[in-house]
C-alpha angles and dihedrals in degrees: 000000000000132000123209131184131209128182135181137181126194136180110246090220091062092056093042091052092047091052094046096044101041117048092200098046095089095049093043092056108027132051122235089254092052092049092046092050095047095044090059088076113100093203111085093202092053091049092059091044089054093047089051091048093053091046089053090047093056091048091049092049093053092046090053091046095044097108093053093041092053091046090051093041092235127144107186123199127234087260093058089085136027130204112229129182116233103234092196096056114046092290090289109179121245136176123252114192112220101173114086095213092050090047089054089055091049088053094043093053096030091236122193123183130201112196135193127184129185132173142180131182096286106026145029125203133188136186126197123194112196124199113199111191100182124043 
């Protein structure tokens, strides 16, 4: 068993500008479910903070998985995973793997991910802790 950690921090303004300036940015990075969930927020500032948080979470996940991804010669896209909030447990974020090849790797190595996301007006940060049972 091995445990790996990935972290990422992003300025909210960078994600906001990318969304406003590039009509495809949002759909190239975030799943329909992620967009739908975030767009429910009535506060525009909070929306962009949440987009930034999920962006940081995906970066943190791939950083934590980098050793396995290199070993398996896989370079997943941002749309290979989505970040969902567990409605039964205080909206705690969790990772849902959408890509079949990546899901096969998760199964092969028995990968579990614990995820934490925080954001304030200017920045969003995420940390992913990955537990790999089989190596």
